[in-house]
C-alpha positions in Angstrom: 26.1 -6.2 -6.4 22.8 -6.8 -4.8 22.4 -9.1 -1.8 19.9 -11.8 -2.3 18.4 -10.7 1.0 17.8 -7.3 -0.2 15.7 -8.4 -3.5 12.4 -9.0 -1.1 12.8 -5.7 0.6 13.3 -3.9 -3.0 10.4 -5.6 -4.1 8.4 -4.6 -0.9 9.7 -1.0 -1.9 8.2 -1.1 -5.4 5.0 -2.8 -4.6 4.5 0.1 -2.0 5.1 3.0 -4.5 3.0 1.2 -6.9 0.0 1.2 -4.2 0.8 4.7 -3.4 0.4 5.6 -6.9 -2.7 3.9 -7.1 -4.2 5.9 -4.5 -3.2 8.8 -6.1 -4.5 7.6 -9.5 -8.1 6.8 -8.1 -8.2 10.3 -6.0 -7.5 12.1 -9.6 -10.2 10.1 -11.2 -12.6 10.7 -8.2 -12.0 14.6 -8.6 -12.9 14.3 -12.3 -15.9 12.2 -12.3 -14.1 9.2 -13.9 -14.1 5.5 -13.7 -12.8 4.5 -10.4 -10.6 1.9 -9.0 -12.8 -0.4 -7.1 -12.4 -0.3 -3.3 -11.7 -4.1 -3.2 -8.6 -3.5 -5.2 -7.3 -0.9 -3.1 -7.9 -2.7 0.0 -6.5 -5.9 -1.3 -3.2 -4.1 -2.6 -2.9 -2.4 0.9 -3.2 -5.7 2.7 -1.0 -7.7 0.4 2.2 -6.0 1.6 1.0 -2.6 0.4 0.0 -1.0 4.1 2.7 1.5 4.2 2.1 3.1 0.4 -1.6 3.1 1.0 -1.3 4.6 4.3 1.1 7.5 2.5 -1.3 7.5 -0.4 -4.4 8.3 1.9 -2.5 10.9 3.8 -0.7 12.4 0.8 -3.9 12.7 -1.6 -6.4 12.9 1.3 -8.2 9.7 0.0 -10.2 7.3 1.7 -9.0 8.5 5.5 -12.6 8.7 6.7 -13.7 5.1 6.0 -12.5 2.9 9.1 -12.3 -0.3 6.9 -9.5 1.6 5.1 -7.7 2.7 8.0 -8.1 -0.9 9.7 -6.7 -2.5 6.6 -3.8 0.2 6.3 -2.6 -1.2 9.8 -2.9 -4.8 9.0 -1.3 -4.3 5.8 1.9 -2.6 7.9 1.8 -5.5 10.3 2.1 -7.9 7.4 5.2 -6.0 6.2 7.1 -5.9 9.4 6.4 -9.4 10.5 7.7 -10.3 6.6 10.7 -8.2 7.0 11.5 -9.5 10.6 11.3 -13.0 8.9 13.8 -12.0 6.2 16.1 -10.3 8.3 16.0 -13.4 10.7 16.7 -16.1 8.2 
């Protein structure tokens, strides 16, 4: 049985996996010259609890790693996740 405290952590994991896949899709589209996912959606997804997925997506797919503002948002997104998990564990 899943404990109620585990649900937010599972959702965070799934969200980060979704953001990771989103970065992979955008890289795939960029290589083929197709319509791209707007940067604001990639940044927003990374900032809203998706920092780790975005960071891994950037590293694995070699995508958006040269843009300083992406790296900044990835770090901020990771901080948001760590703070959220801290408060989940604390309560």
